[in-house]
PAZAPA-4460 file (N, C-alpha, C; in steps of 0.05 Angstrom, whole numbers, plus 32768, in hexadecimal, padded with zeros to 4 digits):
% residues 89
    n_x    n_y    n_z   ca_x   ca_y   ca_z    c_x    c_y    c_z   seq   type   mol
   8207   7F66   7EEE   81F7   7F6F   7F05   8207   7F6A   7F1E     1      X     A
   820B   7F7F   7F2D   821A   7F7D   7F46   8206   7F78   7F5D     2      X     A
   8211   7F6E   7F73   8200   7F6A   7F8B   81F3   7F84   7F95     3      X     A
   8202   7F9A   7F92   81F7   7FB4   7F9A   81DF   7FBC   7F89     4      X     A
   81E1   7FB6   7F6F   81CA   7FBC   7F5D   81B2   7FAC   7F65     5      X     A
   81B5   7F92   7F6A   819F   7F81   7F72   8192   7F8A   7F8C     6      X     A
   81A3   7F91   7F9F   8199   7F9B   7FB9   818A   7FB6   7FB5     7      X     A
   8195   7FC7   7FA5   8187   7FE1   7F9F   816D   7FDD   7F91     8      X     A
   816D   7FCB   7F7E   8154   7FC5   7F6E   813F   7FB9   7F81     9      X     A
   8146   7FA7   7F92   8133   7F9B   7FA5   8129   7FB0   7FB9    10      X     A
   813B   7FC1   7FC3   8134   7FD6   7FD5   811F   7FE9   7FC9    11      X     A
   8124   7FF0   7FAF   8112   8003   7FA1   80F7   7FF6   7F9E    12      X     A
   80F6   7FDD   7F97   80DC   7FD0   7F94   80CD   7FCC   7FAE    13      X     A
   80DB   7FC7   7FC4   80CE   7FC4   7FDE   80C4   7FE0   7FE7    14      X     A
   80D4   7FF5   7FE3   80CA   8010   7FEA   80B1   8017   7FDA    15      X     A
   80B0   8011   7FC1   8099   8017   7FB0   8081   8007   7FBB    16      X     A
   8084   7FEE   7FC1   806F   7FDE   7FCC   8064   7FEA   7FE6    17      X     A
   8075   7FF1   7FF8   806D   7FFE   8011   805F   8018   800C    18      X     A
   8069   8028   7FF9   805E   8042   7FF4   8041   8040   7FE8    19      X     A
   803D   802D   7FD6   8022   802B   7FCA   800E   801D   7FDC    20      X     A
   8018   800F   7FF0   8005   8002   8003   7FFF   8014   801B    21      X     A
   800E   8029   801E   800B   803B   8036   7FEF   8048   8038    22      X     A
   7FE3   8052   8022   7FC8   805E   8026   7FB3   804A   8031    23      X     A
   7FB3   8032   8026   7F9F   801F   8030   7FA5   8016   804C    24      X     A
   7FBE   8011   8052   7FC5   8009   806E   7FC0   801F   8082    25      X     A
   7FC5   8037   807B   7FC0   804E   808D   7FA3   8051   8093    26      X     A
   7F92   8050   807E   7F75   8052   8081   7F6B   803B   8092    27      X     A
   7F74   8023   808C   7F6C   800C   809C   7F73   800E   80B9    28      X     A
   7F8B   8019   80BE   7F93   801D   80DA   7F82   8031   80E8    29      X     A
   7F7D   8048   80DC   7F6C   805D   80E8   7F50   8053   80ED    30      X     A
   7F44   8047   80D9   7F28   803D   80DC   7F27   8027   80F1    31      X     A
   7F3A   8015   80F1   7F3B   8000   8105   7F3D   800C   8121    32      X     A
   7F4E   8020   8124   7F51   802D   813F   7F37   803B   8147    33      X     A
   7F2A   8049   8135   7F11   8057   813C   7EFB   8042   8143    34      X     A
   7EF9   802D   8134   7EE5   8019   813A   7EEB   800B   8154    35      X     A
   7F04   8006   815A   7F0B   7FF9   8173   7F05   800B   818B    36      X     A
   7F0A   8025   8188   7F03   8038   819E   7EE5   8039   81A1    37      X     A
   7ED6   8039   818B   7EB9   8038   818C   7EAF   801F   819A    38      X     A
   7EBA   8008   8193   7EB2   7FEF   819F   7EB8   7FEE   81BD    39      X     A
   7ECF   7FF9   81C4   7ED7   7FF9   81E1   7EC4   800C   81F0    40      X     A
   7EBD   8022   81E4   7EAC   8036   81F2   7E8F   802B   81F5    41      X     A
   7E85   801D   81E1   7E69   8014   81E2   7E67   7FF7   81EB    42      X     A
   7E7D   7FE9   81EE   7E7E   7FCC   81F5   7E6F   7FBB   81E1    43      X     A
   7E6E   7FC3   81C8   7E63   7FB3   81B3   7E7A   7FA2   81A7    44      X     A
   7E78   7F88   81A8   7E8E   7F77   819E   7E85   7F67   8186    45      X     A
   7E7A   7F74   8173   7E71   7F67   815A   7E88   7F67   8146    46      X     A
   7E8E   7F50   813B   7EA5   7F4D   8129   7EA1   7F5D   810F    47      X     A
   7E88   7F5C   8104   7E83   7F6A   80EB   7E86   7F88   80EE    48      X     A
   7E82   7F92   8107   7E85   7FAF   810B   7EA1   7FB9   8107    49      X     A
   7EB5   7FA7   810C   7ED0   7FAF   8107   7EDA   7FA8   80EB    50      X     A
   7ECD   7F94   80DF   7ED7   7F8A   80C5   7ECC   7F9A   80AD    51      X     A
   7EB2   7F9F   80AD   7EA5   7FAC   8096   7EAF   7FC9   8092    52      X     A
   7EB1   7FDA   80A6   7EBA   7FF5   80A1   7ED7   7FF6   8097    53      X     A
   7EE8   7FE3   80A0   7F03   7FE2   8095   7F04   7FDB   8078    54      X     A
   7EF4   7FC7   8070   7EF3   7FBF   8054   7EEA   7FD6   8043    55      X     A
   7ED4   7FE3   804B   7EC9   7FFA   803B   7EDD   8011   803A    56      X     A
   7EEA   8018   8050   7EFC   802F   8050   7F16   8028   8040    57      X     A
   7F20   8010   8042   7F37   8009   8032   7F31   8009   8014    58      X     A
   7F19   8000   800D   7F11   8000   7FF1   7F0F   801D   7FE7    59      X     A
   7F03   802F   7FF7   7F01   804B   7FEF   7F1D   8058   7FED    60      X     A
   7F2F   8051   8000   7F4A   805C   7FFE   7F58   8052   7FE5    61      X     A
   7F53   8039   7FDE   7F5F   802E   7FC5   7F54   803D   7FAD    62      X     A
   7F3A   8043   7FAC   7F2F   8052   7F96   7F3B   806E   7F94    63      X     A
   7F3E   807B   7FAB   7F49   8096   7FAA   7F67   8097   7FA4    64      X     A
   7F76   8083   7FAD   7F93   8083   7FA8   7F9B   8074   7F8F    65      X     A
   7F87   8069   7F81   7F8E   8058   7F69   7F9D   8068   7F53    66      X     A
   7F96   8081   7F4C   7FA5   808F   7F38   7FC3   8093   7F40    67      X     A
   7FC7   809A   7F59   7FE2   809E   7F64   7FF2   8084   7F63    68      X     A
   7FE5   806E   7F6B   7FF2   8054   7F6C   7FF9   804C   7F4F    69      X     A
   7FE7   804F   7F3C   7FED   8048   7F21   8004   8059   7F15    70      X     A
   8005   8072   7F1C   801A   8084   7F13   8035   807A   7F1E    71      X     A
   8036   8072   7F37   804F   8068   7F43   8057   804E   7F35    72      X     A
   8045   803C   7F31   804B   8022   7F25   8054   8025   7F08    73      X     A
   8046   8036   7EF9   804D   803B   7EDD   8069   8048   7EDB    74      X     A
   806E   805B   7EEC   8089   8068   7EEC   809F   8053   7EF2    75      X     A
   809A   8043   7F06   80AE   802F   7F0E   80B3   801B   7EF7    76      X     A
   809D   8012   7EEB   809F   7FFE   7ED5   80AD   800B   7EBD    77      X     A
   80A6   8024   7EB6   80B2   8032   7EA0   80D0   8034   7EA4    78      X     A
   80D8   803C   7EBD   80F5   803E   7EC3   8103   8023   7EC0    79      X     A
   80F6   800E   7EC8   8103   7FF3   7EC5   8107   7FED   7EA8    80      X     A
   80F1   7FF1   7E98   80F4   7FEA   7E7B   8108   7FFC   7E6D    81      X     A
   8109   8015   7E74   811C   8027   7E66   8138   8021   7E6E    82      X     A
   813D   8017   7E86   8158   8011   7E8F   8161   7FF4   7E8C    83      X     A
   8152   7FE5   7E7D   815A   7FC9   7E79   8176   7FC7   7E6C    84      X     A
   817C   7FD8   7E58   8197   7FD6   7E4C   81AE   7FDB   7E60    85      X     A
   81A9   7FED   7E73   81BE   7FF2   7E87   81BF   7FDC   7E9C    86      X     A
   81A8   7FCF   7EA0   81A8   7FB9   7EB3   81B8   7FA0   7EA9    87      X     A
   81B7   7F9D   7E8F   81C4   7F85   7E83   81E2   7F88   7E84    88      X     A
   81ED   7FA0   7E82   820A   7FA3   7E82   8216   7F9B   7E9C    89      X     A
***
């Protein structure tokens, strides 16, 4: 195993982690922004008003993106297991 291989392997795993977390983070960002604008416009400063919609929307985004996330994770894991003999060399 060369240092370039280790760096490439780490880069690939970090990219996959960022890619599969993007749907939930994006939805959380949009919902948080909408709720913040609503709170600023109405001057309602209730903590649960910003917390509960984000939790629900992130959970729904996870449910919708779950098949895609599992496909990405299974493909990545399959590639790792199939390439173990080449990694050992």
